[in-house]
LUMDRENPA-601443 format. One line per field, with one value per residue (C-alpha): x, y, z; chain; residue number from 1; residue in one letter. Coordinates in steps of 0.001 Angstrom, whole numbers, m for minus. Example, Ala and Ser with C-alpha at 12.3 -4.5 7.8 and 13.67 -1.06 7.14 Angstrom:
// LUMDRENPA-601443
u = 12300|13670 $
v = m4500|m1060 $
w = 7800|7140 $
chaine = A|A $
num = 1|2 $
residu = a|s $
***
This chain:
// LUMDRENPA-601443
u = m21081|m20133|m18349|m21688|m23679|m23842|m26064|m27815|m29188|m30825|m32943|m29737|m28028|m31101|m31217|m27373|m27942|m30696|m28604|m25655|m28075|m29835|m26391|m25096|m28339|m27986|m24241|m25251|m28223|m25765|m23400|m26165|m27460|m24116|m23548|m22679|m18878|m17209|m16959|m13204|m11500|m10739|m8379|m4663|m3031|590|2985|5460|8776|11011|13705|17329|19153|20581|18386|19797|17580|19927|18266|20367|17842|20343|18514|15253|16751|14560|11560|8098|7701|4916|5860|4175|3592|5831|3217|3240|4168|7041|8948|12053|10581|7337|8089|8651|8969|7612|9273|8179|9829|8840|10645|9770|10519|8944|7399|9880|9037|11463|10732|12946|11955|13209|14016|16065|15437|15772|12729|11566|10908|8795|8132|5373|5535|6216|2452|1357|3894|1307|1440|4931|6690|5881|4308|845|1025|m2078|m1680|m4275|m3148|m6581|m8287|m11872|m14590|m12495|m9848|m10431|m13616|m14957|m13324|m9869|m9263|m6602|m4519|m4770|m2833|m2673|647|3110|6759|9252|13056|12964|12597|12626|15006|17477|17532|15741|13787|10357|7355|3769|448|m2822|m4566|m7452|m5615|m2633|m2982|m3259|301|2901|5532|7900|10876|9509|12560|12832|16060|16921|19620|20211|21042|21926|18524|16441|15637|15741|13762|13519|10794|10623|7457|7811|5129|5450|2977|523|314|m2591|m960|1663|3778|4208|4240|806|m685|m2485|m2762|m4259|m1923|m1823|1067|551|3121|2378|4033|4332|7047|8273|4696|1118|303|m119|m229|m950|m490|m1638|83|m2999|m6007|m7297|m8112|m10971|m8216|m8096|m11632|m11844|m9500|m11908|m10244|m6795|m5257|m4909|m1254|105|3487|5457|8793|9830|8206|7324|6379|3043|2295|2410|m1026|m2663|m186|470|m1679|348|3721|3176|560|m416|m2007|m3500|m3913|m3699|m778|m1784|958|1985|4549|2332|m1158|m3217|m2269|m3004|m144|m128|2672|3288|5892|8551|8723|11105|13138|11845|12088|14678|11863|9633|9784|7173|4150|1332|m1606|m4746|m7871|m11266|m14578|m17595|m18892|m15459|m14072|m10269|m9746|m5886|m2769|157|3470|5334|8860|9776|11609|12321|14450|13136|16604|19812|21092|18005|15139|12748|11560|8523|7462|5384|3192|1104|m1854|m3826|m6855|m8912|m8296|m10874|m13374|m12902|m15185|m15961|m13217|m11228|m7437|m5512|m1771|m676|2822|4828|8109|11301|10042|6764|4489|1957|2830|m145|m2940|m3280|m6174|m6025|m6643|m10299|m9877|m9476|m5857|m4380|m6094|m9589|m12039|m11399|m8897 $
v = m25386|m28642|m29516|m29461|m31603|m35300|m38188|m36788|m33974|m35668|m32580|m30434|m32751|m32798|m29068|m28995|m31328|m29125|m26130|m27904|m29174|m25481|m24132|m26472|m25950|m22230|m22325|m24447|m22185|m19200|m20913|m22024|m18625|m16856|m15095|m11478|m11115|m8558|m5186|m4831|m1690|m1134|m3887|m2899|m2595|m1718|m2221|305|m627|1168|3403|2562|4907|8021|8947|11569|13595|14004|12424|9147|6352|3767|3708|2594|m751|m2865|m686|m1465|67|472|247|2665|2668|m460|m1216|2279|2233|4645|2344|4442|7501|6472|3842|4854|3490|4962|3715|4239|4200|5772|6172|8035|11523|11380|9522|9166|8611|8039|8297|6881|7523|6264|9308|8292|11349|13413|15526|15513|19220|21437|24893|25512|28392|27419|27223|25034|22329|19760|21488|20118|16550|16310|14211|14838|13462|12467|11738|11266|10641|11356|8902|7906|8766|11554|8910|8581|10719|12427|15798|17124|18770|19020|15950|15132|16899|16969|18681|18449|17856|17858|17719|20234|23639|23838|20851|21907|20151|22540|20611|22304|21713|23159|22678|22544|25685|26376|24282|26109|25907|22066|21720|24175|22590|22113|20184|19286|18388|17475|16382|15358|13876|12529|8788|6651|6292|9387|11186|10097|12345|12115|13554|13846|14795|15006|13912|17116|18360|16058|16704|14491|11456|9380|7166|3705|138|m1094|2363|2742|5854|6827|7255|7742|8776|10199|11023|13839|14020|17228|16426|20161|21512|21236|18129|15122|12315|11171|7806|6604|4037|2971|4939|7396|10946|10504|10834|14458|14985|12808|11093|8022|7040|6752|3355|2180|1381|109|1066|m2055|m2828|m4655|m6456|m10214|m12730|m12919|m9377|m10223|m11599|m8168|m5921|m8177|m5878|m2872|m4551|m6350|m4660|m6658|m6025|m8272|m7080|m8417|m6785|m4905|m6462|m10269|m12392|m15636|m16679|m14254|m14418|m12645|m11242|m10995|m8951|m8512|m6166|m7786|m6271|m3352|m4586|m7999|m9858|m12371|m13818|m14505|m18040|m19023|m16739|m18311|m16615|m18619|m18234|m18825|m18693|m16779|m19835|m20298|m23203|m22989|m22904|m23069|m21914|m20302|m19578|m16429|m17259|m14314|m11703|m8201|m5415|m2120|m340|m2337|m3190|m1882|m3245|m2084|m5638|m7528|m11002|m12095|m14965|m15667|m17827|m18189|m15949|m18974|m20239|m18092|m15472|m11935|m10754|m14379|m15080|m13609|m13824|m14181|m13950|m16434|m15757|m18388|m18069|m20147|m23109|m23162|m21564|m19172|m15443|m13747|m13393|m10361|m9401|m6705|m3312|m2143|1807|4527|5807|8862|11938|10577|7985|4512|1804 $
w = 42216|40841|43927|45875|43564|44575|44403|47461|45291|42200|41547|41368|39172|36977|36814|35976|32980|31751|31930|30092|27443|26776|26813|24175|21932|22253|21013|18022|17093|17237|14882|12716|12019|11974|15403|15027|14867|17368|15865|14204|12808|9115|7584|7925|4445|5375|8173|8635|10361|12849|11383|11960|14493|13243|10305|8262|5861|3037|m56|445|811|2028|5393|3683|2461|4509|4684|3624|66|m2605|m6270|m8628|m12479|m13101|m15964|m17571|m21422|m20547|m18243|m18386|m16943|m15042|m12550|m8733|m5505|m1956|1079|4846|8201|11683|14992|18232|16668|13291|10123|7258|3633|626|m2983|m5777|m9602|m12874|m15227|m18074|m20173|m17229|m17901|m14293|m13183|m10952|m12353|m9762|m7250|m3841|m2705|m5607|m5823|m7085|m10476|m11278|m10403|m6849|m4112|m2625|796|2924|6607|9544|13155|14643|17105|17659|15194|13601|12327|8677|8549|5623|6461|7038|10385|13231|13426|9702|7022|3067|1983|m840|m1242|m4107|m4578|m7407|m8532|m12435|m12918|m10383|m7111|m4494|m1866|m1118|1094|1317|2838|952|197|2747|5220|5845|9711|9574|11262|12388|10113|12929|11795|8404|6295|2487|839|m2644|m4868|m8281|m8648|m11796|m13151|m11737|m8553|m4787|m2371|1519|3656|7482|9196|13065|15372|17282|14499|15832|19646|20147|18815|20595|18086|19282|17831|17182|16495|13196|11149|7701|4816|1122|m1090|m4531|m7278|m9734|m13224|m15272|m17782|m17668|m18206|m16556|m14584|m16923|m14618|m10913|m9262|m5769|m3642|m1708|m2944|m5675|m6171|m3673|m957|m2036|m857|2239|4668|4741|1523|3264|3892|7528|8159|11376|13147|13999|15147|12087|9037|9241|6770|8518|7450|3753|3703|4391|2637|m459|m2820|m2144|m1954|m5292|m7378|m10620|m13878|m16606|m20183|m23807|m25809|m28834|m30922|m30458|m32201|m31652|m31524|m29272|m25530|m22149|m20387|m16587|m14625|m11155|m9270|m7059|m3787|m3646|m482|19|m3360|m2033|55|m3033|m4564|m6928|m8267|m9852|m11693|m11027|m13338|m11881|m13696|m12351|m10538|m8771|m10711|m11196|m15011|m14786|m13150|m14950|m13403|m13758|m14774|m16957|m14795|m16206|m14457|m15651|m15034|m14943|m11442|m9598|m7588|m10285|m11387|m12633|m13096|m16351|m17194|m20335|m21200|m24361|m24855|m25447|m21823|m20499|m22164|m21279|m18748|m17840|m15332|m12415|m11936|m8829|m8114|m5513|m4002|m2265|m410|m1227|859|m946|1754|691|1523|19|m2644|m5023|m7396|m10109|m8525|m9362|m8644|m10867|m11671|m13372|m14341|m15455|m13785|m15074|m14710 $
chaine = A|A|A|A|A|A|A|A|A|A|A|A|A|A|A|A|A|A|A|A|A|A|A|A|A|A|A|A|A|A|A|A|A|A|A|A|A|A|A|A|A|A|A|A|A|A|A|A|A|A|A|A|A|A|A|A|A|A|A|A|A|A|A|A|A|A|A|A|A|A|A|A|A|A|A|A|A|A|A|A|A|A|A|A|A|A|A|A|A|A|A|A|A|A|A|A|A|A|A|A|A|A|A|A|A|A|A|A|A|A|A|A|A|A|A|A|A|A|A|A|A|A|A|A|A|A|A|A|A|A|A|A|A|A|A|A|A|A|A|A|A|A|A|A|A|A|A|A|A|A|A|A|A|A|A|A|A|A|A|A|A|A|A|A|A|A|A|A|A|A|A|A|A|A|A|A|A|A|A|A|A|A|A|A|A|A|A|A|A|A|A|A|A|A|A|A|A|A|A|A|A|A|A|A|A|A|A|A|A|A|A|A|A|A|A|A|A|A|A|A|A|A|A|A|A|A|A|A|A|A|A|A|A|A|A|A|A|A|A|A|A|A|A|A|A|A|A|A|A|A|A|A|A|A|A|A|A|A|A|A|A|A|A|A|A|A|A|A|A|A|A|A|A|A|A|A|A|A|A|A|A|A|A|A|A|A|A|A|A|A|A|A|A|A|A|A|A|A|A|A|A|A|A|A|A|A|A|A|A|A|A|A|A|A|A|A|A|A|A|A|A|A|A|A|A|A|A|A|A|A|A|A|A|A|A|A|A|A|A|A|A|A|A|A|A|A|A|A|A|A|A|A|A|A|A|A|A|A|A|A|A|A|A|A|A|A|A|A|A|A|A|A|A $
num = 1|2|3|4|5|6|7|8|9|10|11|12|13|14|15|16|17|18|19|20|21|22|23|24|25|26|27|28|29|30|31|32|33|34|35|36|37|38|39|40|41|42|43|44|45|46|47|48|49|50|51|52|53|54|55|56|57|58|59|60|61|62|63|64|65|66|67|68|69|70|71|72|73|74|75|76|77|78|79|80|81|82|83|84|85|86|87|88|89|90|91|92|93|94|95|96|97|98|99|100|101|102|103|104|105|106|107|108|109|110|111|112|113|114|115|116|117|118|119|120|121|122|123|124|125|126|127|128|129|130|131|132|133|134|135|136|137|138|139|140|141|142|143|144|145|146|147|148|149|150|151|152|153|154|155|156|157|158|159|160|161|162|163|164|165|166|167|168|169|170|171|172|173|174|175|176|177|178|179|180|181|182|183|184|185|186|187|188|189|190|191|192|193|194|195|196|197|198|199|200|201|202|203|204|205|206|207|208|209|210|211|212|213|214|215|216|217|218|219|220|221|222|223|224|225|226|227|228|229|230|231|232|233|234|235|236|237|238|239|240|241|242|243|244|245|246|247|248|249|250|251|252|253|254|255|256|257|258|259|260|261|262|263|264|265|266|267|268|269|270|271|272|273|274|275|276|277|278|279|280|281|282|283|284|285|286|287|288|289|290|291|292|293|294|295|296|297|298|299|300|301|302|303|304|305|306|307|308|309|310|311|312|313|314|315|316|317|318|319|320|321|322|323|324|325|326|327|328|329|330|331|332|333|334|335|336|337|338|339|340|341|342|343|344|345|346|347|348|349|350|351|352|353|354|355|356|357|358|359|360|361|362|363|364|365|366|367|368|369|370|371|372|373 $
residu = m|l|r|h|l|s|s|k|h|p|v|s|r|h|f|l|l|v|l|l|t|l|g|a|a|f|c|c|a|a|v|g|r|g|a|e|p|a|e|q|g|p|p|i|r|g|f|i|g|r|a|p|q|g|m|k|i|d|g|d|l|a|e|f|k|d|a|f|a|t|p|l|e|y|f|n|a|d|r|k|n|r|p|a|q|f|m|y|l|w|d|d|e|a|f|y|a|g|l|r|t|l|d|e|v|p|k|q|a|n|l|a|p|n|d|k|l|w|e|g|d|a|v|e|w|y|f|d|t|r|r|g|d|k|f|r|s|t|t|w|g|p|g|a|v|h|c|y|w|t|g|l|q|g|k|e|l|n|p|r|f|c|l|r|p|g|y|l|n|a|i|p|k|t|g|v|q|v|a|a|r|r|w|a|h|g|l|e|v|e|f|k|l|p|w|v|n|f|p|q|f|k|a|a|a|g|e|v|i|g|l|d|a|e|l|c|y|s|d|v|g|p|r|v|g|r|s|f|a|f|g|c|p|l|s|v|q|q|p|a|m|l|a|p|v|q|l|v|e|k|l|t|a|e|q|w|r|q|s|g|p|v|l|m|p|m|r|v|d|v|p|w|t|e|p|t|k|a|y|v|e|a|q|i|a|l|p|v|n|q|a|d|q|v|g|k|i|v|f|r|l|v|d|l|s|g|k|v|l|g|e|y|e|a|k|d|r|q|v|l|a|p|g|t|s|f|a|v|m|t|a|h|w|p|v|d|a|a|p|a|g|g|y|q|v|l|a|v|v|f|d|k|e|g|k|e|l|t|r|i|a|p|r|l|m|s|v|n|m|n|p|g|y $
***
């Protein structure tokens, strides 16, 4: 059209000028009032990398050494017997999970019958592969499964698996495998869930599924604790609570920004006994398999109007079990630096070159057996 407009057509040139002016005004008006963004899916909270070739389900978690992982219960008062790590992988055949626990006493046990594994030390596993409107809906159905697996029967190694009562036909259980072994500081359990159990889903890099992983504690008796990697007990009721996680070829530094809150959960509290004048203690878990990528960690205090009150670097590193990847970083600041309930705290994580990797806030979600956090 522009090619045909010349000085011989003054009306056409004027008309074009009007069109361009109106178009610019329209764009400015749209920006000014906040144009409607394109509809997007739920934010991705984890990135699950491809498994190495030759996966063996034997309880040895060596194949998970580079896997995406979520620390659990690092800040529990019983640090020798509660912390755990969930690790995740996938390939064209199956989804894989690894669980590594600390259990110094060894009191981990599962006395539950084969159809009620959640009553002992076990994993509750939540998984949704459905597509369209059914994905992460409020009801369970074909393509989604709530199940349980454990490496124990009593205190002895005896891997077991069962489906949730009332949903025993959720999957045919084809090729499901569980394996377990003892390690120097506790228990390792490995889980394989083949895709053939979800015939409407085709595993591929870029696909998104719903996931939550819960660790149940019984201490050789009834269940006394439960801890969720992504969500909370609402995951039991509805898959809408499950975290969207994406299958990828491998993990990258760019994925930390979205997945940091589960890679590196944090906690802020005031110790009940202190050797010095009152202080606040902030702790953050180091990534299970990517700790070598972390440089500096800074806790940033912000008042309720958004003003930065101070920054405190986490310099104290503590390993929860010698020679393991169970580790936290700690920082302190005076209680007078900001009034309780009058500020927010943010952990800013940088890589070794000083580039920001992710930001993490305290997790405002119920934990354990009762509502509250």
